[in-house]
N, C-alpha and C positions, 0 to 999 in steps of 0.2 A: 504494500500500500504506500502510495506517495503522499508527501505532505509539503505544503508551501513554505514551511519553516525548516530551514536546514538543520537547526539544532535538534529537532525532533528525530532526525535520522540517526543520531548518536545513540549507542546503547545506554541503558539506564545508569549503569555504574560509571560511565564516562560523563554523562550529562550533569549529574549532581556536582562533581568537582568543578565543572565549568561554571555552573550557576553560583557556586560558593565564591568564585573569583570575581564575579560581577560586582559593580558598584550598586549601592542600595537603589538608586533611581532606575537603573537598568533592570534590576530584578522586578521592580514594580511594573515597569512598562512591559516586560516580558509576560508577567502574570495575567495581564488583562487581554492578551491576544486570544486566548481560548481557555476552556475549562481544563483541558489537558495541561496547558502551561501553568495554570493556577495550581493544579495538583502537584506538579513538580516543585514549584516555589514554596508551597506549604511544607514540604519535607525539610526545608532549611530551618524551620521553626523560628522564624523571626518574631520578635515580641515588641510591643509598644506599651508605653505607659498609659496613655489614653488618647481618644480621638474626639474632636469637637466638630460639629457641623454648624454652619452659620447661613441662615437664609437672608440674603441681602439683595432685595429686589429681584432682578432677573438672573441672579447668580446664587448658587450654593457653594460655599467655601468649605472644604474639608481640610482640617489641620491635624496632623499626626505628631504626637510628642513621644520622644524616647529620652529617658533620663533628664526630664525637665527641659529638653531642647526641641525646638520645632524642626523636624527633619523632613517634612513633606507638606506642601500645600497644593491642593487641587482646586482650581476654579472651574466649576461646572455651570454652564449657562443653560437656563431653562426657557430661552426664547425660541424663535422659530429656527435658529441656526444650530442650536444644541452643541456649541463648541466646548472643548475641555482643554485646560492648560495645566500642566504639571510643573511645579516649581520646587527648587531646592535652594535654600538660603536666598529667597526672593529673586532668583534668576530662572527664567523660563528654560526648561529642559526639553519637554515634549509638549506638543500641541497638535490636536487633530479633531476631526469631526467624524463621528460614526453614528449614522441615523438608526442603526439597528439596536443601539443601546440607549436607555434613559440615563441621564446624569447620575441618578442614584445607584445605577448598576455598577458604575466605577467605584463608588464608595463601598458598596457591599463586597465587591471583589477584593478591594484593599483590606477591608476588615477581616475577610476570610484568611488571606495569606498572612496577616499580622496576628492571627488567633485572638481577635478582639470580639467579644460577645455582645458588647453594648456600647452605645454612644455616651460619652461622659456628659456633654452638654449640647443641646440643640438650641441655638440662639437665634431669635427672630429680630432682625434689625429693621427690615423693611419688607412689605408685602409686594409681591409681583403682580402686575396686571395680567400676566398669563396664568392659566390654571395650573397650579403646582400640586394640587391635591393628589392626582394619580402618582406623582413622583414621591412625595413624602409619605404616602400611605404604605410604601414598601419598606419604610425604615424599621429596624429591629428595636429592641428594648433601649430606652433612653433613661439615663440616670436623673437628669434634670433638664427641664424646659425653661428657658429664660426668654421672656417677652419684653424686648426693649421697644421695638416698633416705633421708629420715627415715621411720620412727622408730629408726634405728640408734643414735641418741644417747639413746634413752629406753627401754632394755631393761627397766628396773624396772617399767614400766607395761604390758608385754605378755608374754604367755606365750610359751614357746619355739615352740609350734605356730603361734601367730599370726605370729611373726616369720618362721618358716620358710615359711609360706604367702605372706607378702609378698615374701620373697626369690625364691620361684619365679615370682611375678608379675613381679618386676623382671627376672629372667633372660629371660622371654618378650619383654619390651620390648627388652632389649639384643640378643637374637637377631634382632629385627626391624630395628633401626636400625644395628647395627654393620656389616652387610654393605655399607652405602652410606657408611660413615665411614672416614676415614683415620687417626683418632687417638681415644684413649679415656683419660679420667681417672676413676679410681675413688676416691671418698672414703667408701666404704661398707665396713663390716666384715662380710665374709661369714661366715655360720655354717657353711656347707658349703664346705670348701676346694676341692672339685672344681668348684664354680661359678666361683670365681676362676680356676682353672687353665684352664677353658674359654675365658676371655677372654685369658689370657696366651698361649695358643697361636695367637691370631689373627694374620693377616698384616697388621699395622698399621705405619704410619710411626712412630707414637709411642704408648707406653703409660706412663701416670703413675699410680702408687699413692700417694695422699696420706694414706691412713688408717694412722697409725703403729702401730696395734695389730693389723694384719693380719700373721699369722705368715708369714715368707718362708723357704723351705727351698731346699736345693740342687736338689731336684726341680722346684720352681717356677721357678727361674732356668734350669734345663736346657731346659724346654719353651718358653721365650719365643722369639718370632720377630719382634720389632720392631726397626726401625732405631735408634730412640731409646728407652731404658729409664730411667725415673726412679722411684726407690723412697724413700719416707719411712717409717722404721720404727724401733722399738726391739727388735722381735722378730726378730732375724737373728743367726745364728751366723757370726762373721767367718771361721771355717774354711770354711764353705760358700762365702762370697765368694771366698776364696783358691782353692778348688778350681775355682770357676766360671771365674776368670780363666785358670787353667792349662788348663782344657778348651777355652776359647775360642782360646787361642794355638795349641793343637794341632789346630784346625779340627774339633773334635768336636761343637760346639754353636753354633747361631745364627750362620751365616755372613753374615747381613744386618746384624748389630749394628754401628753406627757410633759411637754415643755412649751412655755409661751414667753415671748420677748416682745416688749413694746418700747419703741423709741419715740418719745414725745418731744418734738422740737418746739417747746413752749414752756411756760411756767404754770402748770395747772394747780388747782387746789388739792393738796395732799390729804386734807381733812375729808373732802368728798370722796377721794379715791379709796381711802382706808376705812371709811365709816363702816362699823360693824364687823370688821375683819380681824379684830384682836391683834393689831399690828403694833410693833415697837419702832418708834422713829429714832433714827440715828443721824444727826446733822454732821456734815463733813465740811470743815473749813478749808476749802480749796476751790480754785477756779477751773480745775480740770474736770473731765468727764469720767466718772467711775461706774462700775457695775456692781450691783448687789443682787444676790439671789434670795428669793423668798420661797419657803416651803409651805404650800397650801394643802391641807389635808381634807379629804372628804369626811363626812360625818361617820362613815363606816370605818375610817382609818385604814382602809385597804390600799388605796392608791394615793399617790402624791403628785402634785403639779408644781414643778419648779418654774418660777417666772422671774424675769428681769425687767426692771423699769429704768430707762435711761432718760435723764432730764438734762437740760442745758445748765451746766455749772455745778450741780450737786445732786446727790442721791439721799433720800431720807427714809428709805424702806430697809428694814433689817430682816424681819421674818414675820410670817403670819401662821398661826397654828390654831 
């Protein structure tokens, strides 16, 4: 049987030493030629530390890290041209277009030869005008989804209708990738609070809200179902936080919660926050930002919630029992 690839004509015992002498980028390029090529490269047992994917408009960027060093970057375009560029140390090494493969197929092939079972982070920077759902629907397990999604910081340049259209597109992407993810970080300010609540209700190990101007209410806290909940905000009523702690201790909400962190970029009333929680106040004479852990126990004393409150300039919470 003939083959268009001369290397495949070599006996197996000869081919493997040849592959071992190849540069890293040459091995990767060889592996995506065919399933047979990928099988041979997998025998080299190459390993990576982690792999990130970034959705940046009409491009998906794949970044491979080994020993905390970026060893490979693949720019895969999801427009009508479907181009792919492979880079090493920011220099283009290989670039081609193969209409028989989706951009994500390159990512899956590289993950296979690097023996990587999951994507460390899938970062959403910008939503494409092209339909990317068939592409990202093929992604394997994702450890964390990060929704940055610009143009959230450029509202003055977009109409409300344009922003809302982008937000619905973002939600479609999130609905596709979140079912295979165990954690989500949101740095996007949702125009429709129901869209944010749809995420908060998810059965995740961790939910992090880093956008400080997302309004957080008692209803938002009530519906959360994450083991770890981290909130950065200035728009929160401390009375809602107080009520939430009391509801949790009575087993009325989120029995999965194990750790909660709230960063309040303001100077709220600690009396309102700690009312009825049997707390001990500990003033700290410093202008720096410190962290204090509180141990909140349910009435059954079976489970404990560790929480942190970060304030501007000082912390006054010691523990709640």
